[in-house]
N, CA, C and O atoms as CSV, one atom per row, in Angstrom:
chain,resi,resn,atom,element,x,y,z
A,1,MET,N,N,-24.844,11.260,24.969
A,1,MET,CA,C,-25.812,11.993,24.168
A,1,MET,C,C,-25.265,12.189,22.754
A,1,MET,O,O,-24.124,12.618,22.578
A,2,ASP,N,N,-26.060,11.882,21.778
A,2,ASP,CA,C,-25.660,12.078,20.391
A,2,ASP,C,C,-25.880,13.540,19.995
A,2,ASP,O,O,-26.850,14.177,20.406
A,3,ARG,N,N,-24.958,14.045,19.193
A,3,ARG,CA,C,-25.070,15.403,18.673
A,3,ARG,C,C,-24.871,15.343,17.160
A,3,ARG,O,O,-23.979,14.649,16.671
A,4,ILE,N,N,-25.703,16.069,16.429
A,4,ILE,CA,C,-25.627,16.076,14.963
A,4,ILE,C,C,-25.014,17.381,14.493
A,4,ILE,O,O,-25.416,18.464,14.919
A,5,GLU,N,N,-24.035,17.263,13.607
A,5,GLU,CA,C,-23.436,18.435,12.958
A,5,GLU,C,C,-24.110,18.591,11.595
A,5,GLU,O,O,-24.087,17.674,10.775
A,6,PHE,N,N,-24.705,19.750,11.363
A,6,PHE,CA,C,-25.498,19.997,10.170
A,6,PHE,C,C,-24.683,20.737,9.119
A,6,PHE,O,O,-24.306,21.890,9.327
A,7,GLU,N,N,-24.412,20.091,8.004
A,7,GLU,CA,C,-23.777,20.740,6.861
A,7,GLU,C,C,-24.854,21.474,6.072
A,7,GLU,O,O,-26.038,21.158,6.186
A,8,GLU,N,N,-24.443,22.450,5.277
A,8,GLU,CA,C,-25.399,23.188,4.440
A,8,GLU,C,C,-26.023,22.252,3.398
A,8,GLU,O,O,-25.328,21.389,2.861
A,9,PRO,N,N,-27.314,22.405,3.104
A,9,PRO,CA,C,-27.960,21.590,2.075
A,9,PRO,C,C,-27.369,21.871,0.693
A,9,PRO,O,O,-26.887,22.969,0.415
A,10,GLU,N,N,-27.418,20.858,-0.154
A,10,GLU,CA,C,-27.055,21.020,-1.558
A,10,GLU,C,C,-28.315,20.771,-2.370
A,10,GLU,O,O,-29.143,19.932,-2.018
A,11,PHE,N,N,-28.448,21.517,-3.468
A,11,PHE,CA,C,-29.641,21.413,-4.301
A,11,PHE,C,C,-29.246,21.046,-5.723
A,11,PHE,O,O,-28.227,21.501,-6.243
A,12,SER,N,N,-30.081,20.205,-6.342
A,12,SER,CA,C,-29.854,19.815,-7.730
A,12,SER,C,C,-31.214,19.604,-8.388
A,12,SER,O,O,-32.252,19.600,-7.727
A,13,THR,N,N,-31.179,19.430,-9.700
A,13,THR,CA,C,-32.402,19.160,-10.444
A,13,THR,C,C,-32.597,17.656,-10.548
A,13,THR,O,O,-31.681,16.930,-10.935
A,14,CYS,N,N,-33.775,17.195,-10.208
A,14,CYS,CA,C,-34.095,15.773,-10.251
A,14,CYS,C,C,-34.142,15.307,-11.705
A,14,CYS,O,O,-34.784,15.937,-12.545
A,15,ASP,N,N,-33.459,14.204,-11.993
A,15,ASP,CA,C,-33.421,13.661,-13.351
A,15,ASP,C,C,-34.785,13.176,-13.833
A,15,ASP,O,O,-35.088,13.261,-15.024
A,16,CYS,N,N,-35.615,12.666,-12.910
A,16,CYS,CA,C,-36.863,12.055,-13.364
A,16,CYS,C,C,-38.038,13.027,-13.452
A,16,CYS,O,O,-38.964,12.803,-14.232
A,17,CYS,N,N,-38.013,14.117,-12.653
A,17,CYS,CA,C,-39.196,14.981,-12.644
A,17,CYS,C,C,-38.885,16.457,-12.860
A,17,CYS,O,O,-39.794,17.264,-13.054
A,18,GLY,N,N,-37.603,16.811,-12.827
A,18,GLY,CA,C,-37.234,18.204,-13.007
A,18,GLY,C,C,-37.402,19.059,-11.762
A,18,GLY,O,O,-37.120,20.257,-11.788
A,19,GLY,N,N,-37.859,18.453,-10.671
A,19,GLY,CA,C,-38.019,19.186,-9.416
A,19,GLY,C,C,-36.674,19.426,-8.746
A,19,GLY,O,O,-35.624,19.074,-9.283
A,20,THR,N,N,-36.724,20.025,-7.576
A,20,THR,CA,C,-35.513,20.293,-6.817
A,20,THR,C,C,-35.267,19.162,-5.828
A,20,THR,O,O,-36.123,18.845,-5.001
A,21,THR,N,N,-34.091,18.562,-5.924
A,21,THR,CA,C,-33.679,17.548,-4.971
A,21,THR,C,C,-32.776,18.199,-3.941
A,21,THR,O,O,-31.819,18.894,-4.287
A,22,THR,N,N,-33.086,17.970,-2.679
A,22,THR,CA,C,-32.269,18.451,-1.573
A,22,THR,C,C,-31.438,17.282,-1.075
A,22,THR,O,O,-31.967,16.201,-0.816
A,23,SER,N,N,-30.132,17.500,-0.940
A,23,SER,CA,C,-29.216,16.486,-0.408
A,23,SER,C,C,-28.565,17.045,0.845
A,23,SER,O,O,-28.107,18.187,0.875
A,24,LEU,N,N,-28.533,16.211,1.879
A,24,LEU,CA,C,-27.979,16.622,3.167
A,24,LEU,C,C,-26.889,15.653,3.605
A,24,LEU,O,O,-26.990,14.447,3.376
A,25,THR,N,N,-25.853,16.183,4.230
A,25,THR,CA,C,-24.811,15.375,4.853
A,25,THR,C,C,-24.758,15.769,6.313
A,25,THR,O,O,-24.694,16.951,6.651
A,26,ARG,N,N,-24.787,14.765,7.176
A,26,ARG,CA,C,-24.810,15.001,8.619
A,26,ARG,C,C,-23.788,14.099,9.312
A,26,ARG,O,O,-23.614,12.937,8.947
A,27,PHE,N,N,-23.121,14.658,10.312
A,27,PHE,CA,C,-22.147,13.906,11.093
A,27,PHE,C,C,-22.662,13.790,12.522
A,27,PHE,O,O,-23.129,14.772,13.098
A,28,VAL,N,N,-22.580,12.600,13.090
A,28,VAL,CA,C,-23.108,12.339,14.424
A,28,VAL,C,C,-21.951,11.995,15.356
A,28,VAL,O,O,-21.127,11.130,15.057
A,29,THR,N,N,-21.906,12.690,16.492
A,29,THR,CA,C,-20.924,12.354,17.515
A,29,THR,C,C,-21.646,11.793,18.733
A,29,THR,O,O,-22.782,12.156,19.037
A,30,ARG,N,N,-20.953,10.904,19.411
A,30,ARG,CA,C,-21.462,10.341,20.663
A,30,ARG,C,C,-20.345,10.459,21.681
A,30,ARG,O,O,-19.235,9.975,21.460
A,31,ASP,N,N,-20.639,11.096,22.783
A,31,ASP,CA,C,-19.618,11.323,23.816
A,31,ASP,C,C,-18.381,11.990,23.222
A,31,ASP,O,O,-17.250,11.618,23.535
A,32,GLU,N,N,-18.613,12.984,22.356
A,32,GLU,CA,C,-17.567,13.798,21.718
A,32,GLU,C,C,-16.675,13.028,20.746
A,32,GLU,O,O,-15.627,13.536,20.347
A,33,ALA,N,N,-17.062,11.830,20.362
A,33,ALA,CA,C,-16.294,11.046,19.384
A,33,ALA,C,C,-17.164,10.778,18.158
A,33,ALA,O,O,-18.382,10.647,18.272
A,34,ALA,N,N,-16.532,10.696,16.986
A,34,ALA,CA,C,-17.272,10.388,15.754
A,34,ALA,C,C,-18.002,9.064,15.929
A,34,ALA,O,O,-17.414,8.069,16.352
A,35,PHE,N,N,-19.285,9.063,15.602
A,35,PHE,CA,C,-20.098,7.863,15.778
A,35,PHE,C,C,-20.736,7.394,14.467
A,35,PHE,O,O,-20.719,6.204,14.153
A,36,ALA,N,N,-21.296,8.337,13.709
A,36,ALA,CA,C,-22.018,7.960,12.491
A,36,ALA,C,C,-22.037,9.138,11.528
A,36,ALA,O,O,-21.730,10.275,11.888
A,37,VAL,N,N,-22.406,8.826,10.295
A,37,VAL,CA,C,-22.667,9.848,9.296
A,37,VAL,C,C,-23.954,9.426,8.598
A,37,VAL,O,O,-24.225,8.235,8.446
A,38,TYR,N,N,-24.741,10.404,8.178
A,38,TYR,CA,C,-25.883,10.036,7.350
A,38,TYR,C,C,-26.051,11.034,6.222
A,38,TYR,O,O,-25.789,12.230,6.354
A,39,PHE,N,N,-26.499,10.483,5.113
A,39,PHE,CA,C,-26.789,11.247,3.910
A,39,PHE,C,C,-28.282,11.120,3.664
A,39,PHE,O,O,-28.850,10.039,3.818
A,40,CYS,N,N,-28.919,12.223,3.282
A,40,CYS,CA,C,-30.365,12.231,3.021
A,40,CYS,C,C,-30.634,12.911,1.700
A,40,CYS,O,O,-29.849,13.736,1.232
A,41,ARG,N,N,-31.742,12.557,1.113
A,41,ARG,CA,C,-32.197,13.293,-0.070
A,41,ARG,C,C,-33.707,13.157,-0.191
A,41,ARG,O,O,-34.316,12.162,0.203
A,42,PHE,N,N,-34.270,14.207,-0.753
A,42,PHE,CA,C,-35.703,14.226,-1.029
A,42,PHE,C,C,-35.952,15.240,-2.125
A,42,PHE,O,O,-35.164,16.165,-2.322
A,43,SER,N,N,-37.066,15.059,-2.845
A,43,SER,CA,C,-37.389,15.933,-3.965
A,43,SER,C,C,-38.760,16.563,-3.761
A,43,SER,O,O,-39.695,15.909,-3.299
A,44,ASP,N,N,-38.865,17.817,-4.104
A,44,ASP,CA,C,-40.116,18.542,-3.881
A,44,ASP,C,C,-41.234,18.171,-4.854
A,44,ASP,O,O,-42.375,18.584,-4.646
A,45,HIS,N,N,-40.942,17.397,-5.922
A,45,HIS,CA,C,-41.976,17.020,-6.879
A,45,HIS,C,C,-42.379,15.550,-6.813
A,45,HIS,O,O,-43.227,15.111,-7.590
A,46,HIS,N,N,-41.793,14.790,-5.910
A,46,HIS,CA,C,-42.136,13.365,-5.818
A,46,HIS,C,C,-43.360,13.172,-4.938
A,46,HIS,O,O,-43.401,13.642,-3.801
A,47,GLU,N,N,-44.338,12.489,-5.467
A,47,GLU,CA,C,-45.573,12.278,-4.725
A,47,GLU,C,C,-45.409,11.309,-3.567
A,47,GLU,O,O,-46.206,11.331,-2.628
A,48,ASP,N,N,-44.366,10.440,-3.617
A,48,ASP,CA,C,-44.188,9.465,-2.542
A,48,ASP,C,C,-43.893,10.130,-1.203
A,48,ASP,O,O,-44.253,9.586,-0.159
A,49,GLY,N,N,-43.249,11.291,-1.210
A,49,GLY,CA,C,-43.074,12.097,-0.015
A,49,GLY,C,C,-42.141,11.542,1.050
A,49,GLY,O,O,-42.234,11.946,2.209
A,50,TYR,N,N,-41.254,10.640,0.697
A,50,TYR,CA,C,-40.343,10.117,1.719
A,50,TYR,C,C,-38.965,10.760,1.611
A,50,TYR,O,O,-38.587,11.318,0.581
A,51,VAL,N,N,-38.237,10.658,2.707
A,51,VAL,CA,C,-36.842,11.062,2.759
A,51,VAL,C,C,-36.020,9.784,2.705
A,51,VAL,O,O,-36.229,8.870,3.503
A,52,SER,N,N,-35.095,9.721,1.775
A,52,SER,CA,C,-34.206,8.578,1.636
A,52,SER,C,C,-32.945,8.862,2.446
A,52,SER,O,O,-32.347,9.930,2.312
A,53,VAL,N,N,-32.536,7.906,3.291
A,53,VAL,CA,C,-31.401,8.099,4.191
A,53,VAL,C,C,-30.441,6.918,4.068
A,53,VAL,O,O,-30.863,5.766,3.974
A,54,LEU,N,N,-29.160,7.221,4.069
A,54,LEU,CA,C,-28.118,6.198,4.155
A,54,LEU,C,C,-27.263,6.555,5.358
A,54,LEU,O,O,-26.596,7.590,5.368
A,55,ALA,N,N,-27.281,5.695,6.375
A,55,ALA,CA,C,-26.534,5.945,7.610
A,55,ALA,C,C,-25.366,4.982,7.698
A,55,ALA,O,O,-25.511,3.784,7.455
A,56,GLY,N,N,-24.202,5.521,8.050
A,56,GLY,CA,C,-23.007,4.701,8.175
A,56,GLY,C,C,-22.475,4.716,9.594
A,56,GLY,O,O,-22.431,5.757,10.251
A,57,PHE,N,N,-22.075,3.547,10.051
A,57,PHE,CA,C,-21.538,3.369,11.396
A,57,PHE,C,C,-20.222,2.607,11.276
A,57,PHE,O,O,-20.062,1.797,10.364
A,58,GLY,N,N,-19.281,2.855,12.180
A,58,GLY,CA,C,-18.043,2.092,12.171
A,58,GLY,C,C,-16.863,2.907,12.630
A,58,GLY,O,O,-17.001,3.843,13.417
A,59,ASP,N,N,-15.709,2.544,12.134
A,59,ASP,CA,C,-14.447,3.172,12.508
A,59,ASP,C,C,-14.234,4.427,11.666
A,59,ASP,O,O,-14.166,4.350,10.440
A,60,TRP,N,N,-14.129,5.580,12.324
A,60,TRP,CA,C,-13.975,6.855,11.636
A,60,TRP,C,C,-12.575,7.429,11.789
A,60,TRP,O,O,-12.341,8.591,11.457
A,61,SER,N,N,-11.646,6.628,12.286
A,61,SER,CA,C,-10.276,7.130,12.436
A,61,SER,C,C,-9.663,7.393,11.062
A,61,SER,O,O,-10.106,6.841,10.054
A,62,ASP,N,N,-8.641,8.243,11.039
A,62,ASP,CA,C,-8.025,8.650,9.773
A,62,ASP,C,C,-7.474,7.482,8.973
A,62,ASP,O,O,-7.477,7.527,7.743
A,63,ASP,N,N,-7.006,6.446,9.636
A,63,ASP,CA,C,-6.414,5.311,8.917
A,63,ASP,C,C,-7.400,4.167,8.684
A,63,ASP,O,O,-7.012,3.100,8.208
A,64,ALA,N,N,-8.672,4.386,9.016
A,64,ALA,CA,C,-9.685,3.341,8.824
A,64,ALA,C,C,-10.018,3.176,7.347
A,64,ALA,O,O,-10.097,4.151,6.600
A,65,ASP,N,N,-10.206,1.957,6.952
A,65,ASP,CA,C,-10.639,1.626,5.597
A,65,ASP,C,C,-12.162,1.704,5.545
A,65,ASP,O,O,-12.831,1.423,6.539
A,66,THR,N,N,-12.704,2.077,4.407
A,66,THR,CA,C,-14.167,2.205,4.287
A,66,THR,C,C,-14.887,0.881,4.525
A,66,THR,O,O,-16.068,0.881,4.872
A,67,THR,N,N,-14.204,-0.239,4.345
A,67,THR,CA,C,-14.842,-1.537,4.589
A,67,THR,C,C,-15.067,-1.781,6.077
A,67,THR,O,O,-15.737,-2.745,6.446
A,68,GLN,N,N,-14.519,-0.926,6.936
A,68,GLN,CA,C,-14.722,-1.043,8.379
A,68,GLN,C,C,-15.971,-0.286,8.827
A,68,GLN,O,O,-16.218,-0.116,10.021
A,69,ARG,N,N,-16.744,0.160,7.854
A,69,ARG,CA,C,-17.985,0.872,8.142
A,69,ARG,C,C,-19.156,0.121,7.524
A,69,ARG,O,O,-19.036,-0.465,6.449
A,70,THR,N,N,-20.267,0.147,8.205
A,70,THR,CA,C,-21.482,-0.512,7.731
A,70,THR,C,C,-22.530,0.553,7.444
A,70,THR,O,O,-22.781,1.428,8.273
A,71,ALA,N,N,-23.133,0.476,6.278
A,71,ALA,CA,C,-24.164,1.445,5.889
A,71,ALA,C,C,-25.515,0.743,5.786
A,71,ALA,O,O,-25.635,-0.348,5.228
A,72,ILE,N,N,-26.512,1.399,6.336
A,72,ILE,CA,C,-27.879,0.885,6.312
A,72,ILE,C,C,-28.779,1.979,5.739
A,72,ILE,O,O,-28.741,3.126,6.183
A,73,ALA,N,N,-29.578,1.609,4.760
A,73,ALA,CA,C,-30.485,2.553,4.109
A,73,ALA,C,C,-31.880,2.427,4.697
A,73,ALA,O,O,-32.343,1.336,5.028
A,74,PHE,N,N,-32.538,3.575,4.818
A,74,PHE,CA,C,-33.917,3.572,5.285
A,74,PHE,C,C,-34.639,4.778,4.726
A,74,PHE,O,O,-34.027,5.701,4.189
A,75,ARG,N,N,-35.942,4.752,4.861
A,75,ARG,CA,C,-36.787,5.864,4.433
A,75,ARG,C,C,-37.611,6.343,5.615
A,75,ARG,O,O,-37.995,5.564,6.487
A,76,ILE,N,N,-37.873,7.639,5.622
A,76,ILE,CA,C,-38.747,8.235,6.631
A,76,ILE,C,C,-39.893,8.912,5.881
A,76,ILE,O,O,-39.664,9.623,4.903
A,77,TRP,N,N,-41.115,8.691,6.337
A,77,TRP,CA,C,-42.272,9.326,5.721
A,77,TRP,C,C,-43.340,9.550,6.796
A,77,TRP,O,O,-43.215,9.069,7.923
A,78,THR,N,N,-44.361,10.266,6.436
A,78,THR,CA,C,-45.446,10.538,7.374
A,78,THR,C,C,-46.781,10.086,6.804
A,78,THR,O,O,-47.012,10.110,5.595
A,79,THR,N,N,-47.635,9.681,7.703
A,79,THR,CA,C,-49.052,9.464,7.411
A,79,THR,C,C,-49.824,9.884,8.646
A,79,THR,O,O,-49.420,9.581,9.769
A,80,ASP,N,N,-50.900,10.561,8.452
A,80,ASP,CA,C,-51.741,11.000,9.569
A,80,ASP,C,C,-50.923,11.646,10.689
A,80,ASP,O,O,-51.148,11.382,11.870
A,81,LYS,N,N,-49.974,12.494,10.296
A,81,LYS,CA,C,-49.149,13.262,11.238
A,81,LYS,C,C,-48.286,12.385,12.140
A,81,LYS,O,O,-47.935,12.787,13.249
A,82,SER,N,N,-47.948,11.198,11.669
A,82,SER,CA,C,-47.078,10.291,12.404
A,82,SER,C,C,-45.889,9.932,11.516
A,82,SER,O,O,-46.052,9.714,10.315
A,83,TYR,N,N,-44.700,9.869,12.101
A,83,TYR,CA,C,-43.513,9.494,11.346
A,83,TYR,C,C,-43.404,7.976,11.259
A,83,TYR,O,O,-43.761,7.256,12.192
A,84,HIS,N,N,-42.904,7.507,10.118
A,84,HIS,CA,C,-42.680,6.077,9.907
A,84,HIS,C,C,-41.278,5.880,9.352
A,84,HIS,O,O,-40.743,6.747,8.661
A,85,VAL,N,N,-40.691,4.734,9.661
A,85,VAL,CA,C,-39.346,4.401,9.200
A,85,VAL,C,C,-39.374,2.992,8.643
A,85,VAL,O,O,-39.962,2.091,9.241
A,86,GLY,N,N,-38.737,2.802,7.495
A,86,GLY,CA,C,-38.632,1.472,6.912
A,86,GLY,C,C,-37.242,1.242,6.347
A,86,GLY,O,O,-36.709,2.086,5.627
A,87,LEU,N,N,-36.661,0.107,6.672
A,87,LEU,CA,C,-35.364,-0.260,6.125
A,87,LEU,C,C,-35.532,-0.665,4.669
A,87,LEU,O,O,-36.530,-1.289,4.309
A,88,VAL,N,N,-34.566,-0.316,3.834
A,88,VAL,CA,C,-34.616,-0.635,2.402
A,88,VAL,C,C,-33.238,-1.119,1.947
A,88,VAL,O,O,-32.257,-0.996,2.681
A,89,ASP,N,N,-33.171,-1.663,0.742
A,89,ASP,CA,C,-31.898,-2.047,0.137
A,89,ASP,C,C,-31.211,-0.795,-0.394
A,89,ASP,O,O,-31.770,-0.078,-1.224
A,90,ALA,N,N,-30.006,-0.537,0.083
A,90,ALA,CA,C,-29.271,0.669,-0.324
A,90,ALA,C,C,-29.027,0.697,-1.825
A,90,ALA,O,O,-29.166,1.746,-2.454
A,91,GLU,N,N,-28.672,-0.421,-2.396
A,91,GLU,CA,C,-28.371,-0.465,-3.827
A,91,GLU,C,C,-29.611,-0.173,-4.671
A,91,GLU,O,O,-29.512,0.460,-5.722
A,92,ASN,N,N,-30.764,-0.628,-4.218
A,92,ASN,CA,C,-32.007,-0.397,-4.959
A,92,ASN,C,C,-32.569,0.998,-4.729
A,92,ASN,O,O,-33.456,1.440,-5.459
A,93,ASP,N,N,-32.058,1.694,-3.719
A,93,ASP,CA,C,-32.552,3.032,-3.415
A,93,ASP,C,C,-31.663,4.112,-4.024
A,93,ASP,O,O,-31.813,5.296,-3.722
A,94,GLY,N,N,-30.734,3.691,-4.886
A,94,GLY,CA,C,-29.928,4.655,-5.631
A,94,GLY,C,C,-28.727,5.222,-4.897
A,94,GLY,O,O,-28.138,6.200,-5.358
A,95,TRP,N,N,-28.349,4.640,-3.769
A,95,TRP,CA,C,-27.204,5.164,-3.029
A,95,TRP,C,C,-25.907,4.673,-3.628
A,95,TRP,O,O,-25.656,3.469,-3.691
A,96,LYS,N,N,-25.087,5.605,-4.065
A,96,LYS,CA,C,-23.777,5.291,-4.620
A,96,LYS,C,C,-22.757,6.202,-3.941
A,96,LYS,O,O,-22.675,7.392,-4.248
A,97,THR,N,N,-21.990,5.640,-3.026
A,97,THR,CA,C,-20.944,6.395,-2.347
A,97,THR,C,C,-19.815,5.448,-1.980
A,97,THR,O,O,-20.052,4.347,-1.483
A,98,ASP,N,N,-18.610,5.876,-2.222
A,98,ASP,CA,C,-17.449,5.074,-1.839
A,98,ASP,C,C,-17.069,5.316,-0.387
A,98,ASP,O,O,-16.295,4.550,0.187
A,99,TYR,N,N,-17.598,6.359,0.206
A,99,TYR,CA,C,-17.292,6.705,1.581
A,99,TYR,C,C,-17.784,5.625,2.542
A,99,TYR,O,O,-17.184,5.390,3.591
A,100,LEU,N,N,-18.883,4.972,2.167
A,100,LEU,CA,C,-19.459,3.883,2.945
A,100,LEU,C,C,-19.504,2.646,2.057
A,100,LEU,O,O,-20.521,2.361,1.425
A,101,ALA,N,N,-18.411,1.925,2.014
A,101,ALA,CA,C,-18.270,0.840,1.044
A,101,ALA,C,C,-19.190,-0.342,1.318
A,101,ALA,O,O,-19.652,-0.983,0.374
A,102,ARG,N,N,-19.463,-0.641,2.560
A,102,ARG,CA,C,-20.228,-1.843,2.890
A,102,ARG,C,C,-21.692,-1.499,3.160
A,102,ARG,O,O,-22.079,-1.237,4.299
A,103,LYS,N,N,-22.495,-1.502,2.105
A,103,LYS,CA,C,-23.925,-1.219,2.228
A,103,LYS,C,C,-24.651,-2.565,2.310
A,103,LYS,O,O,-24.547,-3.392,1.404
A,104,ILE,N,N,-25.376,-2.772,3.394
A,104,ILE,CA,C,-26.002,-4.075,3.577
A,104,ILE,C,C,-27.447,-4.067,3.085
A,104,ILE,O,O,-28.080,-3.017,2.977
A,105,SER,N,N,-27.942,-5.242,2.795
A,105,SER,CA,C,-29.305,-5.387,2.277
A,105,SER,C,C,-30.325,-5.154,3.391
A,105,SER,O,O,-29.990,-5.174,4.576
A,106,ARG,N,N,-31.552,-4.937,2.992
A,106,ARG,CA,C,-32.644,-4.781,3.953
A,106,ARG,C,C,-32.738,-6.016,4.832
A,106,ARG,O,O,-32.881,-5.907,6.049
A,107,GLU,N,N,-32.657,-7.180,4.224
A,107,GLU,CA,C,-32.755,-8.436,4.970
A,107,GLU,C,C,-31.660,-8.535,6.034
A,107,GLU,O,O,-31.930,-8.910,7.175
A,108,ASP,N,N,-30.430,-8.198,5.656
A,108,ASP,CA,C,-29.333,-8.228,6.620
A,108,ASP,C,C,-29.510,-7.146,7.684
A,108,ASP,O,O,-29.190,-7.369,8.851
A,109,ALA,N,N,-30.014,-5.984,7.295
A,109,ALA,CA,C,-30.217,-4.890,8.250
A,109,ALA,C,C,-31.241,-5.256,9.319
A,109,ALA,O,O,-31.101,-4.871,10.480
A,110,LEU,N,N,-32.265,-5.997,8.922
A,110,LEU,CA,C,-33.305,-6.387,9.877
A,110,LEU,C,C,-32.753,-7.240,11.016
A,110,LEU,O,O,-33.306,-7.239,12.115
A,111,ALA,N,N,-31.664,-7.970,10.758
A,111,ALA,CA,C,-31.069,-8.841,11.777
A,111,ALA,C,C,-29.764,-8.280,12.340
A,111,ALA,O,O,-29.150,-8.908,13.203
A,112,HIS,N,N,-29.338,-7.129,11.876
A,112,HIS,CA,C,-28.030,-6.586,12.242
A,112,HIS,C,C,-28.059,-5.948,13.637
A,112,HIS,O,O,-29.071,-5.362,14.022
A,113,PRO,N,N,-26.961,-6.056,14.400
A,113,PRO,CA,C,-26.911,-5.419,15.719
A,113,PRO,C,C,-27.079,-3.895,15.678
A,113,PRO,O,O,-27.477,-3.299,16.679
A,114,LEU,N,N,-26.785,-3.259,14.551
A,114,LEU,CA,C,-26.940,-1.806,14.425
A,114,LEU,C,C,-28.375,-1.371,14.134
A,114,LEU,O,O,-28.665,-0.176,14.088
A,115,ARG,N,N,-29.252,-2.317,13.943
A,115,ARG,CA,C,-30.636,-1.986,13.583
A,115,ARG,C,C,-31.255,-1.004,14.579
A,115,ARG,O,O,-31.891,-0.033,14.170
A,116,GLN,N,N,-31.078,-1.241,15.865
A,116,GLN,CA,C,-31.667,-0.339,16.854
A,116,GLN,C,C,-31.029,1.041,16.792
A,116,GLN,O,O,-31.704,2.043,17.026
A,117,GLU,N,N,-29.730,1.108,16.477
A,117,GLU,CA,C,-29.074,2.413,16.317
A,117,GLU,C,C,-29.721,3.203,15.178
A,117,GLU,O,O,-29.864,4.423,15.265
A,118,VAL,N,N,-30.109,2.507,14.119
A,118,VAL,CA,C,-30.770,3.165,12.987
A,118,VAL,C,C,-32.098,3.772,13.434
A,118,VAL,O,O,-32.398,4.920,13.109
A,119,PHE,N,N,-32.885,3.010,14.172
A,119,PHE,CA,C,-34.172,3.520,14.620
A,119,PHE,C,C,-34.003,4.656,15.640
A,119,PHE,O,O,-34.780,5.610,15.646
A,120,ASP,N,N,-32.987,4.545,16.496
A,120,ASP,CA,C,-32.709,5.644,17.428
A,120,ASP,C,C,-32.291,6.899,16.662
A,120,ASP,O,O,-32.722,8.006,16.985
A,121,LEU,N,N,-31.451,6.716,15.648
A,121,LEU,CA,C,-31.020,7.844,14.826
A,121,LEU,C,C,-32.210,8.472,14.105
A,121,LEU,O,O,-32.309,9.696,14.031
A,122,SER,N,N,-33.103,7.658,13.579
A,122,SER,CA,C,-34.269,8.217,12.872
A,122,SER,C,C,-35.125,9.049,13.817
A,122,SER,O,O,-35.677,10.071,13.407
A,123,ASP,N,N,-35.246,8.632,15.072
A,123,ASP,CA,C,-35.976,9.430,16.059
A,123,ASP,C,C,-35.293,10.781,16.261
A,123,ASP,O,O,-35.953,11.817,16.343
A,124,HIS,N,N,-33.980,10.757,16.340
A,124,HIS,CA,C,-33.217,11.990,16.535
A,124,HIS,C,C,-33.373,12.905,15.311
A,124,HIS,O,O,-33.488,14.123,15.453
A,125,ILE,N,N,-33.376,12.321,14.130
A,125,ILE,CA,C,-33.528,13.095,12.891
A,125,ILE,C,C,-34.854,13.859,12.883
A,125,ILE,O,O,-34.881,15.059,12.609
A,126,VAL,N,N,-35.948,13.162,13.183
A,126,VAL,CA,C,-37.261,13.824,13.116
A,126,VAL,C,C,-37.499,14.760,14.293
A,126,VAL,O,O,-38.490,15.490,14.315
A,127,ASP,N,N,-36.600,14.745,15.267
A,127,ASP,CA,C,-36.677,15.696,16.383
A,127,ASP,C,C,-35.904,16.974,16.112
A,127,ASP,O,O,-36.271,18.034,16.618
A,128,CYS,N,N,-34.805,16.894,15.297
A,128,CYS,CA,C,-33.949,18.079,15.239
A,128,CYS,C,C,-33.375,18.448,13.870
A,128,CYS,O,O,-32.693,19.468,13.767
A,129,ASP,N,N,-33.618,17.676,12.826
A,129,ASP,CA,C,-33.057,18.025,11.514
A,129,ASP,C,C,-34.079,18.865,10.747
A,129,ASP,O,O,-34.987,18.338,10.104
A,130,GLY,N,N,-33.905,20.182,10.833
A,130,GLY,CA,C,-34.881,21.138,10.317
A,130,GLY,C,C,-35.375,20.931,8.900
A,130,GLY,O,O,-36.588,20.905,8.689
A,131,PRO,N,N,-34.482,20.781,7.900
A,131,PRO,CA,C,-34.975,20.613,6.530
A,131,PRO,C,C,-35.819,19.350,6.346
A,131,PRO,O,O,-36.774,19.347,5.568
A,132,ILE,N,N,-35.473,18.292,7.051
A,132,ILE,CA,C,-36.247,17.052,6.947
A,132,ILE,C,C,-37.601,17.220,7.618
A,132,ILE,O,O,-38.625,16.814,7.069
A,133,ILE,N,N,-37.608,17.811,8.789
A,133,ILE,CA,C,-38.871,18.058,9.494
A,133,ILE,C,C,-39.795,18.915,8.636
A,133,ILE,O,O,-40.980,18.611,8.498
A,134,ALA,N,N,-39.255,19.977,8.063
A,134,ALA,CA,C,-40.066,20.870,7.218
A,134,ALA,C,C,-40.627,20.120,6.011
A,134,ALA,O,O,-41.799,20.279,5.670
A,135,TYR,N,N,-39.796,19.304,5.366
A,135,TYR,CA,C,-40.245,18.549,4.194
A,135,TYR,C,C,-41.352,17.560,4.574
A,135,TYR,O,O,-42.382,17.490,3.904
A,136,LEU,N,N,-41.137,16.804,5.640
A,136,LEU,CA,C,-42.137,15.807,6.032
A,136,LEU,C,C,-43.419,16.455,6.496
A,136,LEU,O,O,-44.500,15.932,6.228
A,137,ASN,N,N,-43.334,17.573,7.178
A,137,ASN,CA,C,-44.546,18.234,7.660
A,137,ASN,C,C,-45.356,18.873,6.549
A,137,ASN,O,O,-46.571,19.021,6.678
A,138,ARG,N,N,-44.702,19.257,5.459
A,138,ARG,CA,C,-45.460,19.827,4.347
A,138,ARG,C,C,-46.250,18.756,3.614
A,138,ARG,O,O,-47.197,19.078,2.896
A,139,LYS,N,N,-45.883,17.487,3.777
A,139,LYS,CA,C,-46.554,16.376,3.106
A,139,LYS,C,C,-47.780,15.891,3.881
A,139,LYS,O,O,-48.554,15.086,3.363
A,140,THR,N,N,-47.964,16.366,5.105
A,140,THR,CA,C,-49.082,15.860,5.913
A,140,THR,C,C,-50.328,16.658,5.675
A,140,THR,O,O,-51.367,16.373,6.271
């Protein structure tokens, strides 16, 4: 069973609209071992209404190099009270982090063995990550 550790949200002013951007960092354990991390952000003034997510999977041991982790970017949004998930290019979605050095393209993510883990994680996110659920539900 996967368990998510919820860090406190961070807030900043959006460069493009002046609204409030919420940034979240989450750690995922599986069978009591580090499994994944995901970073999320969304802004209260953006009409697109999606949550941008960068999820990283790989070796989380203290001596692991960041290149031993794979990051996949995706977006979560709602229409007609239904959640949707779409894989995107991490570099084009503004994700800049050295913690997850290997960010793969949308095309590579679509064929990657971790693809199903991403979709499983997105299901878990919309079931239990309160700030994301609240944001997506206000857009419906």
